[in-house]
N, C-alpha and C positions, 0 to 999 in steps of 0.2 A: 504494500500500500504506500502511495506517495505521502510525503509529509503534509501536503496540502489537504489530504483527506484523513489524516491522523489527528483528530481534534478532541478537545475537551470542552469545558464550559467556564465562563467567567463567574466568579462568586457574587459579583454585584447583582446578577439576576436574582439572587436569593437574599437581597439586602434586608428584607423584613424578617428574616430568620437568623437570629443571632447565635443559636446553638450549632456549633460546627458538626456535631454528630448528626443532627437533623439535616443539615445542609448536605453532608456526605450521602445520606440515604436518598435525598432528592436528586443528587447527581446520578446515582446509579439508577434511579427510577426513570430517568429520561433516556438511558441507554448508553451512557459514556462512563469512563472511569478515570478521567483526568480533569484537573481544575487549575485555573489561575486564581490565586487568592488576592483579594483587594483588602484595603485597610478597614473595611466594615467588619471583617472577620478576624483581624489580627492586629497586634501592635508590633510593627517591624523594628521598633527600637527596643524590643524586649526579646532578645534571642532565646533566653531561658524559657519564658512562657510560650514562645513559638514552638519549642520542641514538643510540648504537650499537644499543640494543635496539629502538628505534622503527624504525631502518633495517632491522633484521633482519625485522621483521614487514612493513614496507612492501615490501621486496624480494620477499617471499613472496606479496604480494597480500592481506594482512590489515590492516585498519584498527584502530587503537587508539582506541576511542570513549569510554573512561573509565579512571580508575585507582581502586583501592580494594579492600577497605574500609580506609580510613585512620582513625586515631584522632587527633582534635584535642584537645590538652591545654593550649593557650594559650602555645605556644612560638613565637618568631619564626622558628625554623628550619623550621616547617611551611609557610612560604611556598614552600619548595622543591617541595611537592606540586603547587602551582598552576603553577609554572614547568615542571614535568615534563608536566603535562597539556597546557599550551599548546604545548610542543615537539611533542607528538604530534598537535596539532590537535583534541584532545578538548575537549568543552564541558561535561564533567561529572566530578565526583568523588563517590564514595560514602564515607560516613564514619560514625564513632561520636563522640559526645561523652561526657565523663565527669562524674559527679555533682559532683565536687569542683572542677571547673574550667570548666564550661560557661558560666557568667556572664562569664568572662574571654575564653574562646575564641570564642564566637559573634560578638562584635563584630569580632574580628580576622579571622575567616573571611569575614564580610560584606565587609570592606574589600578582601580579596584577590579575592573574587568580582567585585567591581566593577572592580578593577584589571585582571583578566585576562579578563573576560567569560565566566566559568565559573559554572555552577550546582552546588550541593552538595545531595545527597540523603542524609538521615539513614537509615541502614540499621537496620531493626528486627531484633532478634536474640533474640526470645523473652522469656519472663517472668523469666529469671534475669539479664538484662542491662539496664543503664540505657538507657532509650529503647525498650523493647520493648512498652510499654503505649500504647494510643492516646491516653489523656489526657496522658501525658508527652510523646508526640510532638507533640501539638497545642500544648503549652506551648512546647516548643523551637522549633517552626516559627513560632509567634507572635512569638518573640523575633528570629527570623532572616529571615523572609520580607521581600521576595520572592527574596532571593538563596539562601535555604536552604529546601528542601522535604523531601519524603519519598522514600526508596528502599524500596519495598515488597518484602520477601522473602516470597513467598507461603507458604512452608513455615514459616518462623519466626513469621509472623503467626498461623498456625493453632496453633502450639505453646502459646500462652497459653490455649487453650481455646475452645470454640465460642461461648460467650456474648459474648466481646469480640474473638475472633480469626478473624473471617470476612473473607477477602480481598475477596469480592464487596461486602460492606458497606463495607469500607475504601475501595474504588474510588469509592463514592458519597460517603462522609463526607469524603474528602480530595481530591475532584475539584478540579482547578486547582492543587493543591499537590503532586502526584505528579510528581517529576522523573526517576524511574528505577524499574525493575522487575527483580528477580531471580526468574525463573520457576523455582520449585522445588517439589517435592511430597513430602509425608510420608505414611506409613501409621502408625497408632498401635496398639500392642498393648494387651492387656487391662489392663496396669499403667500405661498412659498414656505409655510410652516411644515415641519416634519413630524412624522408619527411612526413609532416602531411597528413593525409587522414581522411575520415569520420570514426568515431568510429565504430569498428566492421568490417571494410573493409580492415584492414591492418593486422598487426602481432598479435594484441590483441585477445585472446580468451575471447570475451565479456561475453558470457553466463557462461563460467567457472568461470570468475572473479565475476560476480554478484552472482552466486550460492555460491561461497566461502565467499563473504561478508555476505550473508544472513545466511549461516551456522554458521558463527562466531559471530552472534548477532550484526552486525553493526547498530549503532544508531546515526550516525553523519550526516554531511553536505556533499552534493554531487553537483558537477556542471560538465557540459560538456565544453570542450575547443577544439578549432580548430584554429590554428595560421596562416594557409595559407589564401590567398585571402583577405588581410586586407582591400582592397578597397570595397569588397562586400562579406562578409562571410555568408550572410543570406542563400543562397541556400545550402551550405554545412552544416550549422548548422541545417537547417530543416531536412536534411538527417540524421544527428546525432540523432535528436529527434525521427525520425521514427525508427531508429535502436534501440534506448532505449525502445521505446514503444513495439517493438517486443519481449522484454524480459518479458513483463507482461504475467503471466499465463504460 
């Protein structure tokens, strides 16, 4: 199976469920066994407490493949994020950088990447967030590669508009620099507002994107993400998994 189709789920989907044992059960319920853990479910400045969380998922049969999305602001305490990822055996962290601190934080992150053998993917988060535009992402990656690459969130990539926000084109333009994927989909109303939907049922050309990842030799981490229905995301996440399974073959 290609890395593009070897996916888990982002824990933010389960943000209304604070008990990690319950989250692990819900992960397995949708038919996957990998998770990227966000700060809703862990304190990544507490490596000792994190060990218990990792054990909870491991005991349930769920692998922690990444943590994030973390913000790097040039603080030495952010090394803890790497220690936590290493404790879990994860080889990836998804992140944001900040306009006011990226020139300081990128060299620090590169150093920690080399220390721990972990790659970092910059998460694109739409036109209103620093690092949402492809030209900015290219600049940041240029300062940070090979340790730092791109985490494509397919929905937020589309949020900047079809002229620049085509995930299929991004798969080509960033080939070799894509370290992770958040499979997410939006529909847009007449006013341009976005709304979560099951992956592949909205604006995203799911097959075209997966094909583009595979053509570009993607070898990173992937998760599905669905932010609607926080009280009960399981039915929609099951549908997302079915859509992804439809890409096999």
